[in-house]
N, C-alpha and C positions, 0 to 999 in steps of 0.2 A: 299669232293667227296665220294660217296658210293662205298664200295669195291664190285667187281664183284660177289663174293660169297654171299654177303648180298643181292645184287639185285636178284640173282637167287632164294634165299630162299623166298624173298618177292613175287616174281612171283608165285612160287609153292604154298605158303600159300594162295595167292589170288584166286588160282584155286581150293582150298580145298584139296590140297595134303599134307599129313603129312610130316613134315620135322624133321628128327632125328639128334640131335647134340651129340657129345661126351660129357661125364660128365665134362671134364676139359675145355670145350669150354668157353672162357671168354665172357664177355659182349662186344658188339660192341664198337669200339673206339669212344670216345667222339667227337662231332663235334665242330665247333667254338662256343665260349661262347655265351649263350643266344639263341642258335638255336637248332632245332631238326632235325634228319635225316628224310627225306621225301621219301616214297616209290616211285620209278620211275614209269612213266606212262606205261600203258600196251603196249607191242610191242617192246620197246627199249631193245636191247641187247639179245633178245630171239633167240635161234637157231630154226631150222625148227620144230622138234617135240614139243618143248615148245610153239611155236607160234600156232601150230595146236591145242594144248590142250587149250590154252588161248582163241582162237576163238570159239572152241566148247562149252566152258563153259561161254561164254560172256553173260552178262545181262546189258550191258551199255545203251540200249535203249529199247523202248517198243516192238520192233519187236521180241525180245526173247520169248515173251509170245505166239506168233502165229506161229512160224516157226516149220517145221517138222525136218529139218536139216539145219545146217550152210553150206554155200558153200564157202569153203576155197580157192579153186583154184586147177587146175590140170596142169600137164606137167613137163617139164624139169626144175629142180631147179637151173640149171646153164645155162639157155637158153640165147641166144643172143636177142631173141624177147620176149617182154612182151605185151600181149594183154589184155586190160582193158575194160570191158563192164560196164553196169550200175548196174543192180540188178538181183537177181534170179527171175525167173518166177515159175509157179506152178510145172512144171516138174523138174526144177532145184532144187527146194525145196524138192521135193519127193526123188530125186536121190542124192542130195548133190554134184552135178557137174554143172559147168557153161556151157552155150551155148549148150543145147541139143534140140532135135526137129528139125523142118525145118530150123530155123535160124542157129542152130548149124551145120547142114549139109552144109549149104551155106558157113558158115565161114570155115569149113574144106576144101571145094572146093577152096575158095579164098587163103588159105594157101598153098595148093598143087600147085596152079598156080605159086607161087613164090618160090617153092622148099622147103617149110616148111610143118609141120604137127602138129597135136595136141600133139604128143609126143616130138617134137623138140622145141616147144615154151612153154611158161607158160601163162595160161589163168586165169585171176582173174576178180573181179568186184569191183565197188565202195562200194557196200554193200555186206555183208556176209550173210544177211538174206533177205527173201522175204517180200516186202511190201504188205499188204492186197490188193487184187484185182489188183495186178501189177501196182499200182499207182507209180508216180514218188517219189523218195526218198525225205524225208524232210531234210532240212539243218542240224538239230541236229543229224539225223541218219547217214548222210554222215560224219559228224564230228566225231561221236562215232567210226566209222570204219576206219577213216583216218590213225590212227597210225598203224593199222594192215597192211594196204596196203603199207604204207611207209616202214615198216620193210621188207615186201616181196621185195620191190624194192631194199633195201639195201642188202638183202641176195643174190638176183639174179644178181645185177649189169648188167642189160641188155645193149646191144648196141643200141637198139631202143625200144621205147614204141609206140604202136598203140592204140590210144584212139578211141573206137568204139561207135559212137552215141553221141547225144547231152549231155546227163547226164554225161557221162564219161569225155568228152572234157571240159565241163563247170566247173565241179568240180576239175579236175586236173589243169586247167589253171586259175581258179579264174575269170571267165568272164561270161557274159550273151550273148555273140555273138552266133549266130546260126552256125550249122556245115558248111553251105555253105560259110560262111565268114572265118571259121577257117581252112578248108581243103585246100589242094593245096600248102602248104608251111610248112617248118619246124618250130617247136617251141622248147623251151628248158625247161626241167624239172629237176632242180638240176644238170645241166651239161650233162643230157642224152637227145639226140634228141627225139622229140615226133611228131608224125604225126596223124592228125585227119581224120577219114573217116566215112562214113555212116554205121549205124547199119544194119546187115543182115536182120533183120525183116523189116526195111524200104525198103531195096532193093527188098524184095519179093513183097512188095506193089507197088514199083516203079522201075521195072526192067530196064527202060530206063536210070537210074542213075548208072548202074553197071559199065559203062566205066569210070566214075569219080572215083569210088572206085579202079578200076584197076590202074588208074594213081596214086592214093594215095599209093597203095601198091608198085608200081615201085619206087616212091620217097622214101618210107621207106626202101626198099631193097638197094637203092643206099647209103642212110645215114648209114645203118648198115654195108656197105661194102660187101653186098651179091652179088651173081652172078645169082640169079634166075630170074631177070627181065631184 
C-alpha cells in the first residue's frame, strides 16, 4: 500500500509543483519483492484544492489543446444535491463555469422551484473541457474525466444525484437507453440515488416536456428527503 504522503507528493509532482523534502528523509519503504510502487491514478485521495489544481493542469485527452478554461464545477462542496450535465459549451469554456446562458437560467429556475439554488447544490459535468463545436463527448474523453468526477462525488457525498440530459445519464449509468426510458424512476450510483431528467437546452426547444422534468425534480426531492416539492 502506498503511504498517503507518498500519494500526495506523486500528485503534486504530476501537476508540476516542486516538492521539497527534508535532508534526512529516507527512501520510500520497499514494496513486496519483485514489485514497484505505482503512482495512484489522478483524482483518488485528493482534497478540493488539489483536485482543482489537477483538473486545471490536465492533459489526459486531446481537448486540453483547444480549451480556454477547464470547467471544474461550482456550488456547495457539502451539498445534498449534485447536478451533473454533459460538457461545457462555448460560454462555459470562456467563463470556466457550468450551465450559463439560457439553459443555465432555466436550470436555476428549476432548482428554485424545489427550494434549492446554484449556491446550495453542486453543479458539475461529465467533461471538464469543451468538445469542439459542442459535439458529443467521445468515450475516451469521458473516461479521462471520470476519475475527477468520481472524486467530486466522494468528497461531496450527496444525498441525491440529478443526471441532466442523455450524455450525463448514459455515461453515469453505463447504458445506451434514451432519457425517456431512464427518467421517472430512481437509479443507484454507488449507493447514492440518481434521478435522470431532460437537459434544460432540450426543454427550451420542447417546452411541452417541462411537466415531466418537474415530476423528476419532485422524485429527486423525495429521495433526498427534501420538503421543497
